[in-house]
C-alpha positions in Angstrom: -6.1 -23.1 -48.9 -5.5 -21.9 -46.1 -5.7 -18.1 -44.5 -2.8 -16.4 -42.0 -2.6 -13.6 -40.0 -0.8 -11.0 -40.7 0.5 -9.4 -37.0 1.2 -5.3 -36.5 4.6 -5.9 -38.2 3.8 -7.3 -41.1 4.7 -11.1 -40.0 2.4 -14.4 -40.5 3.6 -18.3 -39.7 3.5 -20.6 -42.5 1.2 -23.6 -41.3 3.2 -26.2 -40.4 2.1 -28.7 -43.3 3.1 -25.6 -45.8 6.6 -25.9 -44.8 7.0 -29.3 -44.8 5.3 -29.7 -47.8 7.6 -27.1 -49.9 11.4 -28.4 -47.5 11.1 -25.1 -45.1 13.0 -25.4 -42.4 13.5 -23.4 -38.9 15.4 -20.3 -40.4 14.7 -21.0 -43.4 14.9 -18.4 -45.6 11.9 -17.5 -48.7 12.6 -15.3 -51.5 9.6 -12.6 -51.7 8.0 -11.5 -55.0 4.6 -9.8 -56.0 3.3 -10.8 -59.3 -0.1 -9.5 -61.1 -1.5 -8.5 -57.5 0.0 -12.1 -55.8 2.6 -12.4 -53.0 4.8 -15.3 -54.2 7.2 -16.8 -51.6 9.6 -19.1 -53.0 12.4 -20.8 -50.6 15.8 -20.8 -51.0 18.1 -23.4 -50.3 20.1 -23.4 -47.8 23.3 -22.8 -47.7 25.6 -26.6 -47.1 21.8 -28.4 -46.2 23.4 -31.4 -47.7 26.1 -31.3 -44.8 23.3 -30.8 -42.7 21.8 -33.9 -41.7 25.8 -35.1 -40.5 25.7 -31.9 -37.5 26.3 -33.1 -34.5 27.9 -36.0 -36.2 31.2 -35.9 -34.2 30.7 -34.6 -30.4 33.3 -34.0 -28.0 35.8 -32.3 -27.5 38.4 -35.5 -28.4 36.9 -36.7 -32.0 39.2 -35.2 -34.1 42.1 -36.0 -32.1 40.7 -39.2 -31.4 40.1 -39.6 -35.1 44.0 -38.0 -36.3 44.9 -40.6 -33.7 42.9 -43.7 -35.5 44.0 -42.5 -38.6 48.2 -41.8 -37.7 47.9 -45.5 -36.0 46.9 -47.0 -39.6 48.8 -45.1 -41.4 52.2 -46.2 -40.1 50.5 -50.0 -39.9 50.1 -49.6 -43.7 54.6 -48.8 -44.2 55.4 -51.4 -41.8 53.1 -54.1 -43.9 54.6 -52.6 -47.4 
């Protein structure tokens, strides 16, 4: 069990090992409730967390244009082959 301090603003820092254990990432949200005099923090799954790992995969202003041109070339090649 770990002990943390509460700041004058009511803030506390959840130790990194605990955040990692429950999958709580930077900017993540938690539900806070009281149960029989205990404060319970429950991580809220991030919206779009499935896609988060792909963030930045298509960097650059031209990535979409390049992919679109490649797709159009493939469609044209398929049309010629039919």
